[in-house]
C-alpha positions in Angstrom: -22.7 -1.2 20.2 -23.0 2.3 18.8 -26.3 3.7 17.7 -25.1 4.4 14.2 -24.8 0.7 13.3 -27.2 -2.3 13.6 -26.5 -5.8 14.6 -25.7 -6.9 11.1 -22.9 -7.9 8.7 -21.8 -4.8 6.8 -20.1 -5.4 3.4 -17.8 -2.3 3.2 -16.0 -1.2 0.1 -12.6 0.3 0.7 -10.3 2.3 -1.6 -8.5 0.4 -4.4 -5.4 2.7 -4.2 -5.9 6.3 -3.1 -7.0 6.1 0.6 -9.0 9.3 0.2 -11.5 7.5 -2.0 -13.2 6.0 1.1 -16.8 7.2 1.7 -17.9 9.0 4.8 -20.4 6.3 5.5 -17.7 3.6 5.3 -15.6 5.5 7.9 -18.6 5.8 10.2 -19.4 2.1 9.9 -15.8 1.0 10.5 -15.5 3.2 13.5 -18.7 1.9 15.1 -18.9 -1.8 14.4 -17.6 -4.2 17.0 -15.3 -6.2 14.7 -13.8 -5.7 11.3 -13.1 -8.9 9.3 -10.3 -8.4 6.8 -8.0 -10.3 4.5 -4.7 -8.9 5.9 -4.7 -7.0 9.2 -1.5 -5.2 8.2 -3.1 -3.8 5.0 -6.3 -2.8 6.7 -4.5 -1.2 9.6 -2.9 1.3 7.2 -6.4 2.5 6.2 -7.7 2.5 9.8 -4.7 4.5 11.1 -5.3 7.2 8.5 -8.9 7.7 9.8 -8.2 7.1 13.5 -10.3 3.9 13.6 -9.5 1.7 16.5 -12.0 -1.2 15.9 -10.8 -4.7 16.6 -9.4 -6.5 13.5 -9.9 -10.3 12.8 -8.3 -12.0 9.8 -10.7 -13.5 7.3 -9.2 -14.9 4.1 -9.7 -17.7 1.6 -7.7 -20.2 3.7 -9.8 -19.8 6.9 -13.3 -18.8 5.5 -15.1 -21.9 6.8 -13.6 -21.7 10.3 -13.9 -18.0 10.7 -17.5 -17.9 9.3 -18.6 -19.9 12.3 -16.9 -17.5 14.6 -18.6 -14.5 13.0 -22.0 -16.1 13.1 -21.5 -16.6 16.9 -20.6 -12.9 17.2 -23.8 -12.0 15.5 -25.8 -14.3 17.8 -24.2 -12.5 20.7 -25.5 -9.2 19.4 -22.3 -7.8 17.9 -21.9 -6.0 14.6 -19.3 -6.9 12.0 -17.8 -5.2 8.9 -16.3 -7.2 6.2 -13.6 -5.6 4.1 -11.1 -6.8 1.5 -7.5 -5.5 1.0 -8.9 -3.2 -1.6 -12.2 -2.5 -3.3 -15.5 -4.3 -2.8 -15.6 -7.7 -1.0 -16.8 -10.8 -2.8 -15.7 -9.3 -6.2 -12.8 -11.8 -6.7 -12.2 -11.5 -2.9 -13.3 -13.7 0.1 -16.7 -13.3 1.6 -19.1 -15.5 -0.3 -19.1 -18.3 2.4 -19.7 -15.8 5.2 -22.5 -14.1 3.3 -24.2 -17.4 2.6 -24.0 -18.5 6.3 -25.2 -15.2 7.6 -28.2 -15.3 5.2 -28.9 -18.8 6.3 -29.1 -17.7 9.9 -31.4 -14.8 8.9 -29.1 -12.0 10.1 -29.2 -8.7 8.2 -26.6 -7.9 5.5 -25.9 -4.3 4.7 -23.8 -3.3 1.7 -21.8 0.0 2.0 -21.0 1.1 -1.5 -17.7 2.4 -2.7 -14.7 1.7 -4.9 -14.6 -1.3 -7.3 -11.8 -1.7 -9.8 -14.2 -2.9 -12.5 -16.4 0.1 -12.3 -13.5 2.5 -12.2 -11.9 0.8 -15.2 -15.1 0.8 -17.2 -15.7 4.5 -16.6 -12.4 5.3 -18.2 -12.4 3.3 -21.5 -14.6 3.2 -24.6 -16.4 0.0 -25.3 -19.0 -1.2 -27.9 -22.3 -1.5 -26.0 -23.0 -1.5 -22.3 -22.7 -5.3 -21.9 -19.6 -7.0 -20.5 -18.7 -10.3 -18.8 -16.5 -10.5 -15.8 -14.3 -13.6 -15.4 -12.4 -12.7 -12.2 -8.9 -14.1 -12.4 -8.2 -16.4 -15.4 -7.0 -20.0 -14.7 -3.3 -20.7 -14.9 -3.5 -23.5 -17.5 -3.2 -22.3 -21.1 -5.8 -24.7 -22.5 -8.3 -23.4 -20.0 -7.5 -19.8 -20.8 -7.9 -20.6 -24.5 -11.3 -22.2 -24.0 -12.5 -19.1 -22.0 -11.3 -16.7 -24.7 -13.0 -18.6 -27.5 -16.2 -19.0 -25.6 -16.4 -15.3 -25.1 -15.3 -14.1 -28.5 -18.4 -11.9 -28.8 -18.3 -10.5 -25.3 -16.5 -7.6 -23.8 -14.5 -9.9 -21.5 -13.1 -8.4 -18.3 -10.7 -10.1 -16.0 -8.0 -9.4 -13.4 -4.3 -10.3 -13.9 -1.1 -10.1 -11.8 2.0 -8.4 -13.1 3.9 -11.7 -13.0 1.5 -13.3 -15.5 0.5 -10.5 -17.7 3.0 -11.1 -20.5 2.2 -14.8 -20.7 -1.5 -14.1 -20.7 -1.1 -11.6 -23.5 1.0 -14.0 -25.5 -1.9 -16.6 -25.3 -4.4 -13.9 -26.4 -2.2 -12.9 -29.4 -1.8 -16.6 -30.4 -5.6 -16.9 -30.7 -6.6 -13.3 -31.8 -3.5 -11.6 -33.2 -5.5 -8.4 -34.0 -7.5 -8.3 -30.8 -8.1 -4.8 -29.3 -7.4 -4.8 -25.6 -7.9 -2.2 -22.9 -6.1 -2.4 -19.6 -5.6 -0.4 -16.4 -3.0 -0.8 -13.7 -2.3 1.0 -10.4 -5.8 2.6 -10.6 -6.1 5.8 -8.5 -2.4 5.6 -7.6 0.5 7.8 -8.6 1.6 5.7 -11.5 -1.9 4.9 -12.9 -1.9 3.7 -16.5 -4.9 3.2 -18.7 -4.4 2.2 -22.3 -6.3 0.8 -25.3 -4.4 -0.8 -28.3 -3.9 -4.0 -30.3 -2.6 -7.0 -28.4 0.5 -6.9 -30.5 1.4 -3.3 -29.5 0.6 -4.0 -25.9 2.9 -7.0 -25.8 5.7 -4.9 -27.2 4.9 -2.2 -24.6 5.3 -4.6 -21.7 8.4 -6.3 -23.1 10.0 -2.9 -23.1 8.5 -1.7 -19.8 8.4 -4.2 -16.9 4.8 -4.5 -15.8 4.0 -3.5 -12.2 0.7 -3.4 -10.2 -2.5 -5.4 -10.4 -4.2 -5.3 -13.8 -7.8 -4.9 -14.9 -8.1 -6.0 -18.6 -10.9 -6.0 -21.2 -10.8 -7.9 -24.4 -13.1 -5.9 -26.8 -15.7 -8.2 -28.3 -15.3 -9.3 -31.9 -18.1 -7.9 -34.1 -20.7 -10.2 -35.5 -20.9 -9.6 -39.3 -23.2 -6.7 -39.8 -23.1 -3.2 -41.3 -21.5 -0.6 -39.1 -21.5 3.2 -39.2 -17.7 3.9 -39.5 -18.1 7.7 -39.3 -20.0 7.3 -36.0 -17.3 5.0 -34.6 -14.6 7.5 -35.6 -16.4 10.4 -34.0 -16.8 8.5 -30.7 -13.1 7.5 -30.6 -12.0 11.1 -31.5 -13.9 12.3 -28.5 -11.7 10.1 -26.4 -8.7 12.0 -27.8 -7.3 9.0 -29.6 -4.9 9.6 -32.5 -6.0 8.9 -36.1 -3.7 5.9 -36.4 -5.0 4.4 -33.1 -8.6 4.9 -34.3 -7.8 3.2 -37.6 -6.1 0.2 -35.9 -9.0 -0.2 -33.4 -11.9 0.0 -36.0 -10.0 -2.2 -38.4 -9.4 -4.9 -35.7 -12.9 -4.7 -34.3 -14.9 -4.6 -37.6 -12.6 -6.0 -40.2 -12.6 -2.8 -42.2 -9.5 -1.9 -44.2 -7.1 0.1 -42.0 -6.2 2.6 -44.7 -9.9 3.3 -45.5 -10.6 4.2 -41.9 -7.4 6.3 -41.6 -8.4 8.4 -44.7 -11.9 9.0 -43.2 -10.2 10.1 -39.9 -8.1 12.8 -41.6 -10.8 14.1 -44.0 
């Protein structure tokens, strides 16, 4: 075992799209551990080949977590070091790894996180939201009644979740049915060539995707509905103008979030 790594389980974040987003520390760890546990060896090998990493790959995904966790525990007992990666981003954030981490802690072996890309953090750094708080729901269930329940329970939360391109239109239709004026932000293909980040009303976004076939994995935030209280409209307008949004977009967003007349907001925008 190389001197640059310990006998431990390393939780290594990998790029979410652009392979150059990997950290120097992650490259060093992946080069020097004895084994890399990964969701799909084919996907991980693309990253490893770019950085001339020849470490042994062992598959570890949601269908073999229990069986492979026992294997990796035995590796640690033998004095070997392991890096856990997902196909993209940070392991355990809607990706496999929780069972392995639980078992490794139970056996009192060291767990070392290696920070890096995470789709949620990248997404949040690129959109405006009211307040710092948010709630992450992972992937929504497939059943409409269950989705509806989650949406209603989190009406006053900035609710973030992942969605696939195959389900995005159906999910947006469910959202529109419950909250027809809801403001939504989404990002897809983050850090890639066709990256798209957008904030608009659910109605406009639905029309957008009905006219443009959705591709790529999505990160979505439903902006929280305001609790009835006075708001400083001028302050909200200024913040949204700083994000280079158009006056009509600002009027739509503030009207939907705070129930203020759209024309009133628009007049303030153009003053």
